[in-house]
C-alpha positions in Angstrom: -5.6 46.1 -41.2 -8.3 43.2 -40.2 -7.3 44.0 -36.4 -8.3 48.0 -36.7 -11.7 47.2 -39.4 -12.7 44.6 -36.3 -12.0 46.8 -33.5 -13.7 50.1 -35.5 -16.7 47.7 -36.6 -17.1 46.4 -32.1 -16.1 49.8 -30.7 -18.9 51.2 -33.6 -21.3 48.4 -33.2 -21.2 48.1 -29.8 -21.4 52.0 -28.6 -24.1 52.4 -30.8 -26.1 49.0 -28.7 -24.9 51.0 -25.5 -25.9 54.3 -26.5 -29.1 52.8 -27.7 -30.1 50.9 -24.4 -28.4 53.9 -22.3 -30.7 56.8 -23.6 -33.6 54.8 -23.2 -33.6 55.5 -19.7 -32.4 59.3 -20.4 -34.1 62.1 -20.9 -33.1 63.7 -24.1 -34.6 67.3 -25.0 -34.7 69.4 -28.0 -35.0 73.0 -27.7 -37.8 74.7 -30.2 -35.9 77.2 -31.3 -32.1 76.9 -31.1 -29.8 74.0 -32.5 -29.4 72.5 -29.0 -30.4 69.5 -26.6 -30.0 69.0 -23.0 -29.9 65.9 -21.7 -31.2 64.6 -18.5 -29.1 65.2 -15.4 -29.3 61.5 -14.9 -27.3 59.8 -17.8 -27.4 55.6 -17.5 -23.7 54.2 -17.4 -24.6 52.4 -20.5 -25.1 55.7 -22.4 -21.6 57.2 -21.2 -20.0 53.3 -22.0 -21.6 53.7 -25.4 -20.5 57.5 -26.0 -16.8 56.2 -24.8 -16.9 53.1 -27.7 -18.1 55.5 -30.7 -15.5 58.2 -29.6 -12.7 55.2 -30.1 -14.2 54.1 -33.5 -14.2 57.6 -34.6 -10.4 57.4 -33.7 -9.7 53.8 -35.2 -11.8 55.3 -38.4 -9.2 58.3 -38.8 -6.6 55.8 -38.5 -8.1 53.9 -41.4 -9.0 56.7 -43.8 -5.6 58.0 -43.4 -3.9 54.1 -44.4 -6.3 53.5 -46.9 -8.2 54.4 -50.3 -11.2 56.3 -48.8 -13.0 54.6 -52.2 -11.6 51.4 -50.8 -12.2 51.5 -46.8 -15.7 53.6 -46.3 -17.6 50.9 -48.6 -16.1 48.2 -46.6 -16.7 49.8 -43.0 -19.6 51.2 -44.0 -21.3 47.5 -45.4 -20.0 45.8 -42.6 -21.4 48.2 -39.9 -24.5 47.5 -41.4 -24.5 44.2 -41.5 -23.0 43.9 -37.8 -26.1 46.6 -36.6 -28.6 44.2 -38.1 -27.3 41.2 -36.3 -27.0 43.2 -32.7 -30.4 44.6 -33.3 -32.0 41.1 -33.7 -30.3 39.2 -31.1 -29.7 41.7 -28.7 -32.6 44.5 -28.6 -35.4 41.7 -30.3 -36.0 44.1 -33.3 -37.5 42.9 -36.0 -35.7 41.3 -38.9 -37.6 40.1 -42.1 -36.2 38.9 -46.1 -35.8 42.4 -47.4 -33.4 42.7 -44.8 -31.7 39.4 -45.0 -31.3 40.1 -48.6 -30.1 43.3 -48.7 -27.8 42.2 -45.9 -26.5 39.6 -48.2 -25.6 42.5 -51.2 -23.6 44.5 -49.4 -22.1 41.2 -48.1 -21.4 40.6 -52.1 -20.1 43.8 -52.5 -18.2 44.3 -49.5 -15.9 41.0 -51.4 -15.8 42.5 -54.6 -14.3 45.6 -53.6 -11.8 43.6 -51.5 -11.4 41.2 -53.9 -10.6 44.1 -56.1 -7.6 46.1 -54.0 -5.7 42.9 -52.8 
């Protein structure tokens, strides 16, 4: 189980990181009267890598949802994803980190631990 969870988290978190970095250099336009958007003709390689990683995370998510109870796997994946994105954003994107985010991350990790221990 944990190999699939770690693979999901790595693909999802780094997929988001690469998409963020790649889309910063790519124009994305939303049409005013339609629910469509266009991406500039020069799609940054990091965006393509990010989209690929995120697609792999989705396929892994399908495996995890099929194998485990949704009420068990969803909070674990969501909580660990949030904490992982927070850490990667701080260390690799130089985004601000403050006390409320730290307290929130710790509470999330405690919640994940409680859910995990309750389902062993």
